[in-house]
C-alpha positions in Angstrom: -107.0 -46.0 -51.9 -110.3 -44.6 -51.3 -112.2 -47.8 -52.8 -111.1 -49.4 -49.4 -112.0 -47.4 -46.6 -115.3 -47.5 -49.0 -115.9 -51.0 -48.0 -114.8 -51.1 -44.6 -118.1 -49.6 -44.1 -120.5 -50.9 -47.4 -119.5 -54.7 -46.7 -121.5 -54.4 -43.5 -123.8 -52.0 -44.3 -124.6 -54.8 -47.6 -124.5 -57.2 -44.5 -126.9 -55.9 -42.5 -129.1 -55.1 -45.6 -129.5 -59.0 -45.9 -130.3 -59.3 -42.7 -133.2 -57.2 -42.6 -134.9 -59.3 -45.9 -134.0 -62.8 -44.6 -135.6 -61.1 -41.2 -138.5 -59.6 -43.3 -139.4 -63.0 -45.1 -138.9 -65.4 -42.6 -139.6 -63.4 -39.1 -143.0 -64.2 -40.0 -142.9 -67.8 -39.4 -142.0 -67.7 -35.9 -145.8 -66.9 -35.4 -147.2 -70.0 -38.1 -145.2 -72.2 -36.5 -148.0 -73.7 -34.4 -149.8 -74.4 -37.3 -147.7 -77.1 -38.5 -147.3 -78.4 -34.8 -149.0 -81.6 -33.5 -149.3 -82.6 -29.7 -150.9 -85.7 -30.2 -148.9 -88.7 -28.3 -150.1 -91.0 -31.2 -147.9 -89.1 -33.6 -145.0 -89.1 -31.2 -144.5 -93.1 -31.9 -142.9 -95.5 -34.1 -144.8 -97.3 -36.4 -143.1 -100.7 -34.5 -144.8 -99.6 -31.3 -148.1 -101.6 -30.1 -150.4 -99.3 -30.0 -149.1 -97.3 -33.3 -150.0 -101.2 -34.9 -153.4 -101.1 -33.0 -154.5 -97.3 -34.1 -154.0 -98.5 -38.0 -156.1 -101.7 -37.5 -158.7 -99.7 -35.5 -160.3 -97.7 -38.6 -161.7 -100.7 -39.3 -164.0 -101.6 -36.1 -164.2 -98.1 -34.1 -164.6 -94.2 -35.4 -161.2 -93.0 -35.6 -162.3 -89.7 -37.0 -163.1 -88.5 -34.1 -162.1 -88.2 -30.6 -164.1 -88.3 -27.4 -164.9 -85.9 -25.3 -166.8 -86.4 -21.7 -169.0 -83.9 -20.4 -169.4 -84.9 -16.4 -171.8 -83.1 -14.3 -171.7 -83.1 -10.4 -174.8 -82.6 -7.9 -173.7 -83.8 -4.6 -177.4 -83.2 -3.3 -178.6 -85.6 -6.6 -179.0 -84.9 -10.1 -182.1 -84.1 -10.9 -184.4 -84.6 -14.4 -183.9 -80.6 -15.0 -180.2 -81.1 -15.2 -180.4 -84.4 -17.5 -182.3 -82.3 -19.8 -180.2 -79.3 -19.6 -177.3 -81.8 -20.6 -179.2 -83.0 -23.4 -180.9 -79.5 -24.6 -177.4 -77.6 -24.6 -175.5 -79.6 -26.6 -178.2 -80.7 -29.0 -177.1 -78.1 -31.5 -174.1 -79.1 -31.9 -174.2 -82.9 -33.4 -173.1 -83.2 -36.7 -172.0 -79.2 -37.1 -168.4 -78.2 -38.2 -166.3 -80.1 -35.5 -168.7 -83.0 -34.4 -169.8 -86.3 -34.9 -173.1 -87.0 -35.8 -173.9 -89.0 -32.7 -173.7 -87.8 -29.0 -174.5 -90.0 -26.2 -177.9 -89.1 -23.9 -176.9 -88.1 -20.8 -176.0 -91.2 -18.0 -176.3 -90.8 -14.6 -174.0 -92.3 -12.2 -174.7 -95.3 -9.7 -174.9 -93.2 -7.0 -177.1 -90.6 -8.6 -174.9 -87.4 -7.8 -173.4 -86.8 -11.4 -173.8 -87.5 -15.1 -171.8 -87.8 -18.3 -172.4 -87.9 -21.9 -169.8 -88.5 -24.6 -169.3 -85.8 -27.2 -167.6 -87.4 -30.4 -165.2 -84.0 -31.6 -163.4 -84.5 -35.0 -159.9 -84.7 -35.0 -159.5 -83.1 -38.5 -159.6 -79.0 -38.3 -158.5 -77.5 -34.5 -160.5 -80.2 -31.6 -159.6 -77.8 -29.3 -161.9 -74.7 -31.2 -164.7 -77.8 -31.0 -164.4 -78.8 -27.1 -164.0 -74.5 -26.5 -167.6 -74.0 -28.5 -168.7 -77.1 -26.3 -167.7 -75.4 -22.8 -169.1 -72.1 -23.8 -172.3 -74.3 -25.0 -172.6 -75.8 -21.7 -171.5 -72.3 -19.3 -175.3 -71.4 -18.4 -175.8 -74.7 -16.1 -178.5 -74.7 -13.6 -177.3 -73.4 -10.3 -175.5 -75.9 -8.1 -174.6 -78.4 -10.8 -171.0 -78.4 -11.8 -170.3 -79.0 -15.6 -166.5 -79.6 -16.6 -165.6 -81.3 -20.2 -162.9 -84.0 -19.8 -161.8 -87.4 -22.0 -159.3 -87.4 -24.1 -160.6 -83.9 -26.7 -160.6 -81.8 -23.7 -156.8 -82.8 -22.4 -155.8 -81.9 -25.9 -157.5 -78.9 -25.3 -156.1 -78.0 -23.0 -152.9 -78.7 -23.7 -153.5 -76.4 -26.4 -154.2 -73.8 -24.6 -151.2 -73.9 -22.1 -148.9 -73.7 -25.9 -150.7 -71.0 -27.0 -148.5 -68.6 -25.2 -145.5 -69.5 -26.4 -144.9 -66.9 -29.5 -146.4 -64.7 -27.1 -145.5 -64.5 -23.7 -142.5 -66.8 -23.6 -140.8 -64.2 -26.3 -141.8 -61.4 -24.4 -140.7 -62.8 -21.1 -137.2 -63.9 -22.5 -136.4 -60.9 -24.4 -137.2 -59.0 -21.7 -135.1 -60.5 -19.1 -131.7 -60.4 -21.8 -132.8 -56.3 -22.2 -132.3 -56.2 -18.6 -129.8 -58.2 -18.0 -127.2 -57.1 -20.7 -128.4 -53.3 -19.6 -126.6 -54.1 -16.4 -123.9 -56.0 -17.5 -123.3 -53.1 -20.3 -124.6 -50.0 -18.3 -125.8 -49.2 -22.6 -129.5 -48.4 -23.5 -127.6 -49.4 -27.4 -125.9 -52.7 -27.3 -128.6 -54.7 -25.7 -131.0 -53.6 -28.1 -128.5 -55.1 -31.0 -127.9 -58.1 -29.5 -131.4 -58.5 -29.4 -132.3 -57.7 -33.0 -129.5 -60.0 -33.8 -131.0 -62.7 -31.9 -134.5 -61.7 -33.4 -133.0 -62.6 -36.7 -131.8 -65.5 -35.6 -135.5 -66.9 -34.8 -136.6 -65.7 -37.7 -134.2 -67.5 -39.8 -134.9 -70.8 -37.8 -138.3 -70.1 -37.5 -139.2 -70.5 -41.4 -136.4 -73.0 -41.8 -138.4 -75.2 -39.1 -141.9 -74.2 -40.6 -141.2 -75.2 -44.5 -139.9 -78.7 -43.2 -142.6 -79.1 -40.8 -145.0 -78.2 -43.5 -143.6 -80.7 -46.1 -143.7 -83.3 -43.2 -139.4 -83.4 -43.0 -139.7 -83.1 -39.8 -142.8 -83.6 -36.9 -142.7 -79.9 -34.9 -144.8 -80.2 -31.2 -145.7 -77.3 -28.7 -142.1 -78.5 -26.2 -140.1 -78.6 -29.1 -141.3 -75.0 -30.2 -141.2 -73.5 -27.1 -137.4 -74.6 -26.5 -136.6 -73.7 -30.4 -137.6 -69.7 -29.1 -135.4 -69.9 -25.9 -132.6 -72.0 -27.6 -131.7 -69.2 -30.0 -132.4 -66.7 -27.5 -130.0 -67.8 -24.9 -127.4 -69.5 -27.8 -127.8 -66.2 -29.9 -126.7 -64.0 -26.9 -124.2 -66.2 -25.7 -122.0 -65.5 -28.6 -122.8 -61.9 -29.2 -121.8 -61.8 -25.5 -118.0 -63.3 -26.1 -117.6 -61.4 -29.3 -118.9 -58.2 -27.9 -116.3 -58.9 -24.9 -113.5 -59.4 -27.5 -114.5 -56.0 -29.2 -114.4 -54.2 -26.1 -110.7 -55.6 -25.8 -109.6 -55.1 -28.3 -110.9 -51.9 -28.7 -108.8 -50.8 -25.6 -105.2 -51.6 -27.9 -106.5 -49.1 -31.3 -108.1 -46.8 -32.1 -109.1 -48.3 -35.5 -112.5 -50.1 -34.8 -112.2 -51.8 -37.9 -109.0 -53.4 -36.9 -110.3 -53.8 -33.4 -113.4 -56.0 -34.8 -111.2 -58.1 -37.1 -108.9 -59.0 -34.3 -112.2 -59.9 -32.0 -113.8 -61.9 -34.8 -111.0 -63.8 -35.6 -110.2 -64.5 -31.6 -114.1 -65.5 -31.6 -114.6 -67.7 -34.5 -113.2 -70.7 -33.5 -114.7 -71.3 -30.3 -118.3 -69.8 -30.5 -117.7 -72.5 -33.8 -116.6 -75.1 -31.3 -119.1 -74.4 -29.3 -121.9 -74.1 -31.9 -120.8 -77.6 -33.2 -120.6 -79.0 -30.1 -124.4 -78.4 -29.2 -125.3 -79.2 -33.0 -124.1 -82.7 -32.9 -125.1 -82.8 -29.3 -128.8 -82.8 -30.3 -129.0 -84.3 -33.5 -127.9 -87.2 -31.3 -131.6 -87.4 -30.6 -131.5 -88.9 -33.9 -130.9 -91.9 -32.5 -133.9 -91.6 -30.9 -137.4 -94.0 -31.5 -139.6 -91.7 -30.1 -140.9 -89.0 -33.0 -141.2 -85.8 -30.5 -137.4 -86.8 -29.2 -135.8 -87.2 -32.8 -137.8 -84.3 -34.1 -136.1 -82.4 -31.6 -132.6 -83.1 -33.0 -132.7 -80.8 -36.1 -135.4 -77.9 -34.8 -132.4 -77.5 -31.9 -129.9 -77.9 -34.7 -131.5 -75.1 -36.9 -131.7 -73.4 -33.9 -127.8 -73.1 -33.0 -127.1 -72.6 -36.8 -129.1 -70.0 -37.0 -127.9 -68.0 -34.3 -124.2 -68.7 -34.9 -124.5 -67.4 -38.7 -126.6 -64.0 -37.0 -123.8 -63.6 -34.2 -120.7 -64.1 -36.9 -122.6 -61.6 -39.4 -125.5 -59.4 -38.4 -123.6 -58.4 -35.4 -120.1 -58.0 -36.3 -121.5 -55.7 -39.2 -123.8 -54.0 -36.6 -120.5 -53.1 -34.2 -118.6 -52.5 -37.4 -120.9 -49.2 -38.5 -121.4 -48.4 -34.8 -117.8 -48.9 -33.1 -116.9 -47.2 -29.8 -121.2 -45.9 -29.8 -121.9 -49.3 -28.9 -120.8 -48.4 -26.0 -122.3 -45.4 -25.1 -122.5 -43.7 -22.7 -119.4 -45.5 -21.2 -116.8 -46.2 -24.9 -113.9 -47.7 -24.1 -110.7 -45.5 -24.4 -107.3 -46.6 -26.4 -105.2 -47.0 -23.6 -102.0 -49.2 -24.9 -102.7 -51.8 -22.4 -101.9 -55.5 -23.7 -103.0 -57.2 -20.4 -105.9 -58.9 -21.4 -108.6 -58.1 -18.7 -107.3 -55.4 -16.6 -110.3 -54.2 -16.1 -111.9 -57.4 -14.5 -110.2 -56.8 -11.3 -112.6 -59.3 -9.6 -111.7 -62.1 -11.7 -107.8 -61.3 -11.7 -108.6 -61.8 -7.4 -110.6 -64.8 -8.1 -107.9 -66.5 -10.7 -105.0 -65.5 -8.0 -106.9 -66.8 -5.3 -107.9 -70.3 -6.8 -103.8 -70.1 -8.3 -102.5 -69.7 -4.7 -104.2 -73.5 -3.7 -105.6 -74.8 -6.4 -105.9 -78.3 -4.4 -107.5 -77.2 -1.7 -110.2 -75.1 -3.5 -110.7 -78.4 -6.2 -111.4 -80.8 -3.4 -113.7 -78.8 -1.5 -116.0 -77.9 -4.4 -115.5 -81.8 -5.6 -116.8 -82.5 -2.3 -119.7 -80.0 -2.3 -120.9 -81.2 -6.1 -120.2 -84.8 -4.5 -122.9 -84.1 -1.7 -125.8 -82.7 -4.5 -125.4 -85.9 -6.7 -125.2 -88.5 -4.2 -129.3 -87.6 -4.3 -129.7 -88.2 -8.5 -130.9 -91.3 -7.8 -133.6 -90.5 -6.3 -135.2 -87.9 -9.1 -138.6 -90.2 -10.3 -138.5 -90.2 -14.1 -140.2 -93.3 -14.5 -143.4 -91.6 -16.3 -146.0 -89.6 -14.8 -150.0 -89.5 -15.5 -151.1 -87.4 -18.3 -153.3 -85.5 -16.1 -150.5 -84.4 -14.3 -148.9 -82.4 -17.2 -150.0 -79.3 -15.9 -149.3 -76.9 -13.5 -152.4 -75.7 -11.2 -156.1 -76.7 -12.1 -157.6 -77.1 -15.8 -161.0 -78.3 -17.0 -160.0 -81.4 -18.2 -158.4 -82.7 -15.2 -160.7 -81.7 -13.0 -163.7 -83.4 -14.7 -161.3 -86.6 -14.4 -161.3 -86.1 -10.5 -165.4 -86.0 -10.5 -165.8 -88.9 -13.4 -163.5 -91.2 -11.0 -165.3 -90.1 -7.6 -168.5 -91.1 -9.8 -168.1 -93.9 -12.8 -165.0 -96.0 -13.8 -162.8 -93.8 -14.6 -161.9 -95.0 -18.0 -165.2 -94.6 -19.0 -165.0 -92.7 -22.9 -160.9 -93.8 -23.3 -161.6 -97.6 -24.2 -158.1 -99.8 -24.5 -158.8 -102.2 -27.6 -157.2 -106.0 -28.0 -157.0 -106.7 -31.6 -156.5 -110.0 -32.2 -157.3 -113.7 -34.8 -161.3 -114.7 -35.1 -160.0 -117.8 -33.5 -159.3 -117.4 -30.4 -161.9 -114.2 -29.7 -162.9 -116.3 -26.8 -159.9 -116.6 -25.2 -158.9 -113.5 -25.8 -162.6 -112.0 -24.0 -161.7 -114.3 -21.0 -158.4 -113.0 -20.7 -159.0 -109.6 -20.2 -161.9 -110.1 -18.1 -159.6 -111.8 -15.8 -157.1 -109.0 -15.5 -157.2 -106.8 -12.3 -157.9 -103.4 -13.1 -160.8 -104.1 -16.2 -164.4 -103.0 -15.0 -165.9 -104.3 -18.8 -164.4 -106.0 -21.5 -167.3 -107.1 -24.8 -166.4 -108.3 -28.6 -167.4 -105.4 -31.0 -170.3 -106.3 -32.6 -172.5 -105.7 -35.8 -176.0 -106.8 -36.0 -175.7 -108.9 -33.2 -172.3 -111.2 -34.0 -168.9 -110.4 -33.4 -167.8 -107.8 -36.6 -164.8 -109.7 -38.2 -162.7 -108.0 -40.8 -159.8 -110.0 -42.2 -159.7 -112.4 -40.2 -159.6 -110.3 -36.6 -161.5 -109.1 -34.1 -161.4 -106.3 -32.0 -162.3 -106.5 -27.6 -163.2 -103.0 -26.5 -162.5 -102.6 -22.6 -163.0 -99.8 -20.0 -160.5 -99.2 -17.1 -161.6 -98.7 -13.6 -158.5 -96.0 -13.7 -158.7 -92.7 -15.2 -157.4 -93.5 -18.9 -154.3 -90.8 -18.3 -153.3 -92.6 -15.4 -150.4 -94.7 -14.6 -152.3 -97.1 -13.0 -153.8 -97.3 -16.0 -150.4 -98.0 -17.7 -150.1 -100.8 -15.3 -153.4 -102.7 -16.2 -152.9 -102.3 -20.0 -149.2 -103.7 -18.8 -151.2 -106.7 -17.3 -153.6 -107.2 -20.5 -150.8 -107.3 -22.2 -149.0 -110.0 -20.6 -152.1 -111.9 -20.7 -153.4 -111.8 -24.4 -149.9 -112.1 -25.5 -149.7 -115.4 -23.4 -152.9 -117.2 -25.5 -152.3 -119.6 -28.0 -152.1 -118.3 -32.0 -154.2 -115.0 -30.5 -151.4 -113.0 -32.5 -153.2 -110.3 -29.8 -152.0 -106.4 -30.0 -153.3 -104.2 -27.5 -153.8 -100.0 -27.6 -155.9 -97.2 -27.3 -154.7 -93.8 -25.6 -153.8 -95.5 -22.3 -151.5 -97.8 -24.3 -150.2 -94.8 -26.6 -149.5 -93.3 -23.0 -147.3 -96.5 -22.2 -145.8 -96.8 -25.0 -144.2 -93.7 -25.3 -143.4 -93.6 -21.6 -141.2 -96.9 -22.4 -139.9 -95.9 -25.3 -138.9 -92.6 -23.7 -136.9 -94.7 -21.0 -134.9 -96.3 -23.8 -134.2 -93.1 -25.6 -132.6 -92.1 -22.7 -130.6 -94.7 -21.8 -129.4 -95.1 -25.6 -128.4 -91.4 -26.1 -126.7 -90.2 -23.1 -123.5 -92.6 -23.9 -124.0 -91.4 -27.4 -123.6 -87.2 -26.6 -121.2 -88.0 -23.7 -118.9 -89.7 -27.1 -119.6 -87.3 -29.2 -118.7 -84.1 -27.4 -114.9 -86.0 -25.6 -114.2 -86.3 -29.8 -115.5 -82.7 -30.2 -113.2 -81.7 -27.8 -110.4 -84.1 -28.4 -110.2 -82.5 -31.7 -110.6 -78.9 -30.9 -108.2 -79.2 -27.9 -105.3 -81.3 -29.8 -105.4 -83.0 -26.1 -107.0 -86.7 -24.5 -106.5 -85.1 -20.6 -108.4 -81.8 -20.9 -111.3 -83.0 -22.7 -111.4 -86.1 -19.9 -111.4 -83.6 -17.7 -113.4 -81.4 -18.9 -115.9 -83.7 -19.7 -116.3 -85.3 -16.3 -116.8 -82.0 -14.6 -119.9 -80.8 -17.2 -121.5 -84.7 -16.2 -120.7 -84.3 -12.4 -122.1 -80.8 -13.0 -125.1 -82.6 -14.5 -125.2 -85.3 -11.4 -125.6 -82.7 -9.0 -128.1 -80.7 -10.4 -130.3 -83.8 -10.6 -129.3 -84.1 -7.5 -130.7 -80.6 -6.0 -133.6 -81.1 -8.2 -134.7 -84.4 -6.4 -134.7 -82.5 -3.7 -136.6 -80.1 -4.5 -139.1 -82.0 -6.9 -139.8 -84.8 -4.4 -140.0 -82.3 -1.5 -140.9 -78.4 -1.4 -142.5 -78.1 -5.1 -144.7 -81.3 -4.7 -144.4 -82.7 -8.2 -146.1 -86.0 -9.1 -142.8 -87.4 -10.7 -141.4 -86.7 -13.8 -141.2 -88.0 -17.9 -138.5 -90.1 -18.9 -137.3 -87.4 -21.1 -136.5 -85.1 -18.6 -133.4 -85.5 -17.7 -132.8 -86.7 -21.4 -133.1 -83.9 -22.9 -131.1 -81.7 -19.5 -128.4 -84.1 -19.8 -128.2 -83.3 -23.9 -128.6 -79.5 -23.2 -126.7 -79.3 -20.1 -123.7 -81.2 -21.5 -123.9 -79.6 -24.9 -124.5 -75.8 -23.6 -122.5 -76.7 -20.2 -119.0 -77.6 -22.5 -119.9 -74.3 -24.2 -118.3 -72.1 -21.2 -115.5 -74.7 -20.6 -114.6 -74.3 -24.7 -115.0 -70.8 -24.0 -112.2 -70.9 -21.0 -110.1 -73.3 -22.4 -109.6 -72.2 -25.9 -108.4 -68.5 -24.7 -106.4 -70.7 -21.7 -104.7 -72.5 -24.3 -104.1 -69.3 -26.2 -102.1 -67.9 -24.0 -100.3 -71.1 -22.2 -98.7 -70.7 -26.0 -97.2 -68.0 -24.9 -96.7 -67.6 -21.3 -96.7 -71.5 -19.7 -99.8 -73.3 -18.5 -99.7 -72.0 -15.2 -100.0 -68.3 -16.6 -101.9 -69.0 -19.3 -104.7 -70.3 -16.8 -104.9 -67.1 -14.7 -104.7 -65.0 -17.8 -107.4 -66.7 -19.7 -109.6 -67.0 -16.3 -109.2 -63.3 -15.7 -109.8 -62.2 -19.2 -113.3 -64.8 -19.8 -114.5 -64.7 -15.9 -116.8 -61.7 -16.8 -117.9 -62.7 -20.0 -118.6 -65.9 -19.6 -120.8 -65.3 -15.9 -122.6 -62.7 -17.7 -123.6 -65.7 -20.7 -124.1 -68.0 -18.3 -126.9 -65.9 -16.4 -128.6 -65.0 -19.3 -128.9 -68.5 -20.4 -130.0 -69.3 -17.0 -132.7 -66.4 -17.3 -133.8 -67.4 -20.9 -134.4 -70.8 -19.9 -136.4 -70.1 -16.9 -138.6 -68.1 -18.8 -139.8 -71.5 -19.8 -141.5 -71.8 -16.7 -144.1 -69.3 -17.9 -146.0 -72.0 -19.8 -147.9 -73.8 -17.4 -146.8 -77.8 -18.0 -145.0 -79.6 -15.5 -142.5 -81.1 -17.9 -141.1 -77.8 -19.4 -141.1 -76.4 -15.6 -139.2 -78.8 -14.8 -136.3 -78.5 -17.9 -136.7 -75.0 -16.9 -135.1 -75.8 -13.4 -132.8 -78.2 -14.5 -131.3 -75.8 -17.1 -131.5 -73.1 -15.5 -129.8 -74.4 -12.5 -127.4 -76.6 -13.7 -125.8 -73.5 -16.2 -125.3 -71.7 -13.0 -123.3 -74.9 -11.3 -121.3 -74.7 -14.5 -120.8 -71.2 -15.1 -120.0 -70.3 -11.3 -118.8 -73.1 -9.7 -117.2 -75.7 -12.1 -115.6 -73.3 -14.7 -115.0 -70.9 -11.9 -113.2 -72.8 -9.4 -113.1 -76.2 -10.5 -111.9 -76.5 -13.8 -109.4 -74.0 -13.3 -108.2 -75.1 -10.0 -107.7 -79.0 -11.6 -105.6 -77.8 -14.7 -103.5 -75.6 -12.1 -102.6 -78.7 -10.2 -102.4 -80.6 -13.2 -100.0 -78.2 -14.7 -98.9 -78.9 -18.3 -99.6 -82.5 -18.7 -103.7 -81.1 -19.2 -102.5 -81.0 -22.8 -100.8 -83.8 -23.5 -100.0 -85.5 -25.8 -99.9 -81.6 -27.1 -96.9 -80.3 -28.0 -97.7 -78.0 -24.6 -97.1 -80.7 -22.6 -94.1 -81.3 -22.6 
């Protein structure tokens, strides 16, 4: 008989020990993810993209082992010989050293003699951002009155890397601090929040270790945006799952003195909705595998691994810790055994809300529906057709400032040419076609020893655009170039270069958005039907979640186009927001409706909804606030893409939590009645 009591604490203790070992092995990989991460757009595109094909051929015509950094200097009173001498002398020691190519261009004055530029090749292998930082440090001692900036593709890549450098530091600090603060307010306990955070940290360590190994083995592509989303998603999901288990555990402790029995009851009641929630999110994000864009496709398994790790930690480590701590976890407000069998009897606020909804369900769902539809009416005004690379950053960065200076004094596309690869027989026709395109400053055949360079019967045209290579105007010029050269007979022309890569990335992202959104809807609908054994309820839940997303998009459009003053949004912004909002927003409906279904078996649909909303209202609201706060932490990374995702997901989760799940879904369910469970037995 003594063996069983011993096992009751021995098994949890062994589970804790196992997680400590897992954390010790995998935890350090969270800080190493940046070493296997790539933020180069060329790695995002599929092999079939036109710019990708050009990039594979370009090595025969140009040095593809380097990336151009453009040193741009400006003196509005006029560039002096001493200024030109400084640029040449300061950069000369770097030529041919580690991280740099052997041939730097001389300083080239602008036509108005107010600026000068020079092209510095930066090696693409190793750490290009380190070379750019070294170049910028070298140019720090500029003569008084001379403004010097490093821009171009290498400069932008360095600024992008610098922006992402805060992911494994400040982002985790902000997210962790926010979660701890909210949990302390919710539970008024100094112990429980840290137990939940430790669970999330272990989940992040496990996910990071798996992602690192897969990225290191080239099984998946990892980039800064996926890394940031992984960290936030794990923290948010692990905390949400923990809140659901902890809430049910506290409820069970009021029914029994036996903490182990209370934990068993809580775990059994929680495992189904949490598993369904995790499964929904995992399958939802895995729909990104249908994407053509590698950066989108790689986020699917990265996010899925994060959710799986969150589920494992929340359903194994956390129960083990709670089993050993028992009521002490809630100190100083330990739940007492009251023999009160009424669920949620302590949640007086939610009991009142449930009663109000039950009293006038039709009025409530009509009013909330109208409010949401007003917001959704502005969704079509959300601008997500792409932005210039220079608009990626929030605030001022050197590469953008340098690009602005370059655009004032030079053809802005200097240093980042557009390339056209074509058959030798059509070389002259292709060159003429490129030169005639509006937006092309110059175009020349690549030559060697005074003659066109021919490789396997192909030639290359190097075109300089009048607009900044990272701008949408430059992408429009590339589109016009493609239209013209594709029409040249027997040319087999292909157009590539950095601007073409940005264009192909944007158009592929739009294709992915239009393809994946319907797939996600179908997958989530099937999961809900299997979980709830119903048709009506899943359609209702999915429709309300989609409406919530549309409202979020509409409100965001008003703010982004107005007070926030954003230039627009990348096409993947609404795609990522949709995937996460539908998958995560459905979570709260799953948590609610599984409890309602459980109560309806005994008490009927009307009473089941009232009891279910009363019992889950507090925990789901807390979970929603935590998830919104953790996603909002993404805004500390000064990149427009992540700031917009942070707002969309955080705001959307709050709408789902406070309006859709608290008012709209309960009111609709009460108005429809037991038919909401059709065709299951509960509908009869």
